[in-house]
N, C-alpha and C positions, 0 to 999 in steps of 0.2 A: 576666388569664386565661392559663393555661399552654397551650402548644402541645401537641397530641396527638402521639404517636409517628409516626402516619401523616403528619400535616402536616409534622413535622420531616424525615421521609424524603423527602417530595415536594419540600420546599424545598431540601434538600441535592442531590437529583437535578437539579433545575432549574439550580442554580448550577454544578454540575460539568459538566453538558451545555453550558452557556453558555461556560464556560472552554475546553472541548474545541473548540467551534465557533470561538472566537477563535483558538485555536492552529492549527486546520485552515485557516482563512481566511488566516492569516499564511503558512503553508507554501505554500498555493496561490499567493499573491502572489509568493513567492520564485520559484516555477516559472514564473509568468507573466512575471516579469522576465527569467529565463533564456531563455525561448522568444522573448521580444521581442528580446533581444540576438542570438539566433540569426537572426531575420528581418533585423535590421539588418546583420548580418555577411555575409549572402548577396551583398551588393553588392561585397564585397572581391574584388580580382583573383585572390587565391590560393584562392578558394572552389571546392570540388569539387562539380560539379552531378550527377555520375553515381553518387553513393553510394546504395546500396540497403541497407535494413535486412535483417539476416540472418534466415533462417527460425526460428531459435531464439527470437527476440523475438516472432514471431507465436504460437508455441507457448506461450510464457510468458504472453502476453496471455490466451489461452484458459484457462490454468491459474489465473491470478489471478481471473478472473471466476468460475470454478468454486469457488474457495476462498471467495469472497464469498457465494456461494449456500449453501455448507455452513455458514458462520458464521451466516447468517440462519436456517437450519434449526435450528442449535444454540440460538439465542436463542428461537426460537418453541417449541422442545421444552421448554426449562426453564420458560417461561411457562405451559406446560400441565402441568408437573410430571413430565415424562418424562425422568428422569435418564439412562436407557440411551441414548436417541437423542441426547441432548445430548452425552454422552461420545463417542459414535461420530462425531458431526458435528464436534466440536472436534478430535478426533484427525485426521479427514480434512482439516480446515482447516490443521492444522499440517503434515501431510505435503505438501499442495498448496503451502503457503507455502515449504517447503524446496525442492520441485521448481521453483518459480518462481525462486528464487535460483540454483539449479543451471543452469536454462535461461539465465539472464542471463549467467553465466560462460561457458557454451557459446557464446552469442551474441557475447560479447567475443572469444572464440577465433576465431570465424568472421570477425569484422571484421579481426582481425590477420592471419589466414590469407589474406584477400583483399588484403593489402598496405596496409591502413590502420592506422597506428599512432597511439596516443593521446599519446605524448610522444616526445621525442628529435628527431633531425634529419629523420626520415622522417614526422613527424606533420604534420597539417594542421589548420587552424582548424575544419574541418567535423568531423573525428573527435574533436578536443579538446572541442567542444561536446557531442557525443553522449556522450562519456566523462563529462564533468562532470555533465550532467543525469542520466544513468543511475546514476552512483555516488551522487549526492545522494539519488536516489530509493531506491537500495538501503540507504542509511543509515537512511532513514525506515522501510523495510521491516524492517530489523533491529529498530528500535524497535517496529514492529508485531508481530514475532515474540516479542519480550520481553513485550509486552502480552498476546499470546495465551497465552504460557506462564503468566503470572500468572492469567489467566482460567481456564486449565485447572487450575492449582494450587488456586485458590479453589473451583472446581467440585468437585474431589475432596475438599476440606475441607468440602463441603456448605454453603458460604456463600450459594449462590443457591437461592432458593425461588420459587414462582410469584408471591409477594408482594414479593420482594426480588431484583430482577434488574439493579440499577443497574450493577454491575461488568461484567457480560456485555453490557449495552446499550452502555456506553461503549466497550468493546473492539470490539464489532461496528461502531459508528459510525466508529471510527478505521480499522478494517480496510476498510470500504466506501470510506472516503475514499481510502485508498491504492490501492484497486482503480480508482476513478474517475480518480485522478491518473495512474496508469500508462496507462490507456486513452487519456486525453487526450494524454499524451506520445507514446504509440505512434502514434496517429492523426496527431498533429502531424508527427512525423518521417516517417511513411509518405507523407502527402500533400503535405508541404511539401518 
């Protein structure tokens, strides 16, 4: 008995979502390892205890949460067949994603302005950890922006329909993962 087109689509969707889940869990484990190393390193004698996260990182946290909301609305809109709202929400997500990256660089500038350097003779273990974790997250966010651009491209090529939303669903899953990951990192550095 041959598989129907709908069954084939559902099987493909399940396998691709599972692969994405494996990738996201792997990425989360990498960040869990980095934050565990951070915790262990706090007992070092050269550890700085008075370091405060810059306000730009707080702003970027709000921005990435908003971008996750707009991506969710984009996915919901395409599932209802509302292409106009989908276009607007995808554009808003892209703009917010770019603002997030800009705020991250502003935050790095604030850290350096406060006298904390990431490399060189003036650097400390504390700021080097912050730098490594944030830069690795930014690398993942660049991947997220590329995914978002592919989703936007496919949307304008009209590849998504209420019955075919796999690409936008996968993009939204990854984007929400990046959002949750940043919130985890922000709260970790803020409270630890």
